[in-house]
C-alpha positions in Angstrom: 12.3 -31.2 8.3 10.5 -28.0 9.1 10.7 -25.1 6.6 9.3 -21.8 7.8 8.7 -19.1 5.2 8.6 -15.5 6.5 9.5 -16.7 9.9 11.8 -18.6 12.2 11.9 -22.3 13.3 13.5 -24.1 10.3 15.3 -27.3 11.1 15.3 -31.0 11.6 13.2 -32.2 14.4 12.1 -35.6 15.9 8.4 -36.4 15.4 6.2 -35.5 18.4 8.6 -32.8 19.6 7.3 -29.3 20.2 8.9 -26.6 18.0 8.7 -22.9 18.6 7.8 -20.9 15.5 7.6 -17.2 15.0 6.6 -14.9 12.2 9.0 -12.2 10.9 8.1 -8.6 11.9 5.4 -7.3 9.6 6.0 -4.6 7.0 4.7 -1.1 7.9 0.9 -0.8 7.6 0.6 -4.7 7.7 0.0 -7.1 10.5 0.4 -10.9 10.9 -2.7 -12.7 9.6 -2.2 -16.5 10.0 0.0 -19.5 9.3 -0.7 -21.4 6.1 0.6 -24.6 4.7 0.8 -27.8 6.8 -1.0 -26.3 9.8 -2.6 -29.4 11.3 -0.3 -29.5 14.3 0.2 -25.8 14.8 -1.1 -24.8 18.3 -2.6 -21.5 17.1 -2.6 -20.6 13.4 -3.6 -17.0 14.3 -0.7 -16.3 16.6 2.6 -14.9 15.3 4.4 -16.8 18.0 3.2 -20.4 18.6 4.3 -24.0 18.5 4.2 -26.9 16.1 4.1 -30.5 17.3 6.4 -32.1 14.7 4.7 -34.9 12.7 6.3 -37.9 10.9 6.5 -36.0 7.7 8.2 -32.8 6.3 6.3 -29.6 7.1 6.2 -26.3 5.3 4.7 -23.3 7.0 4.3 -19.7 5.7 3.5 -16.7 7.8 1.0 -14.5 6.0 0.2 -10.8 6.5 -2.7 -8.5 5.8 -3.0 -4.8 5.4 -4.2 -2.7 8.4 -7.4 -0.8 8.0 -7.5 2.5 10.1 -10.8 3.9 11.4 -12.2 7.2 10.2 -15.1 8.8 12.1 -16.9 11.7 10.3 -19.2 13.6 12.7 -22.1 15.5 11.1 -21.3 14.1 7.7 -20.6 11.0 5.6 -17.5 9.0 4.9 -17.0 7.1 8.2 -15.4 3.6 7.8 -12.2 1.7 7.9 -9.6 2.5 5.2 -6.1 1.5 4.1 -3.3 3.9 4.7 -3.1 6.6 2.0 -6.6 5.8 0.7 -8.5 8.7 -0.7 -11.8 9.0 1.1 -14.7 11.4 0.0 -16.2 13.2 3.0 -19.3 15.3 2.8 -21.2 17.5 5.1 -25.0 17.7 4.5 -26.9 21.0 3.9 -28.8 21.8 7.1 -31.8 24.0 7.2 -31.0 27.4 8.8 -27.2 26.7 8.8 -24.2 27.1 6.6 -21.3 24.8 6.4 -18.3 26.5 8.1 -15.4 24.1 8.0 -14.0 20.7 9.0 -12.4 20.5 12.4 -10.6 17.8 14.3 -7.8 15.8 12.6 -7.8 18.0 9.5 -4.2 17.6 8.5 -5.1 15.0 5.9 -8.2 16.9 4.6 -7.7 18.4 1.1 -9.9 21.4 1.6 -11.1 22.0 5.2 -13.3 24.9 4.1 -15.2 22.8 1.6 -18.3 20.8 2.6 -17.5 18.1 -0.1 -13.8 17.2 -0.1 -11.4 14.3 0.3 -9.2 13.0 3.1 -6.0 11.0 2.5 -6.2 8.4 5.2 -3.3 8.5 7.8 -2.1 5.5 9.7 -3.9 6.4 13.0 -7.6 6.5 14.0 -8.9 9.8 12.6 -11.9 12.0 13.6 -13.2 15.0 11.5 -16.2 17.1 12.4 -18.4 19.2 10.1 -19.1 22.5 11.8 -21.7 25.0 10.9 -22.4 28.7 11.1 -25.8 30.1 12.3 -27.3 33.5 11.6 -27.3 36.3 14.2 -29.4 39.4 13.7 -28.7 42.4 15.9 -31.3 45.2 15.8 -30.0 48.7 16.5 -26.4 47.6 16.7 -23.6 45.6 15.0 -22.6 42.0 15.1 -25.1 40.6 12.6 -24.0 37.8 10.3 -23.1 34.1 10.1 -21.1 32.9 13.1 -19.7 29.4 13.9 -21.9 27.6 16.4 -20.7 28.0 19.9 -18.4 30.9 19.1 -18.3 34.1 21.1 -19.5 37.1 19.1 -19.0 40.8 19.9 -22.3 42.7 19.8 -22.3 46.5 20.0 -25.3 48.7 20.4 -25.7 51.8 18.1 -25.1 55.1 19.8 -28.0 56.4 21.9 -30.3 58.8 20.0 -30.1 62.4 21.3 -31.7 62.7 24.7 -32.3 58.9 25.1 -30.5 56.1 26.8 
């Protein structure tokens, strides 16, 4: 006899006959890992759909599953890695000389506080990229527009009115 736990292929078979076995669909956020048990005659223990050449003895096989780890890329900061769905991940943007942290951009839906350089992200079930962005100082002499502005942003700069009798 063949007993297949968490899969299909149970039954009575003649020794030497090839038997198709398949794992049940995995639960959400899990994936098929391997067949365990009497696996000596399983064609590919790492394939959810494979065959078993039936031996002279009874066989018990079990399909096993593992959690899926999703990739997180943190650009200009720390926290990159692979994480389980709904894991809480600390992300941090470093202090850079001459710049101020502005905000996290990219896939920020899962970021607890996008305006904070040190915050957490609750890992979604898709590859995720967040980017630490910075502001840089702009000094305008004889006009307006001075201040800290996000890198790459357009800034309106206005000259002061001309002094009397000057352009």
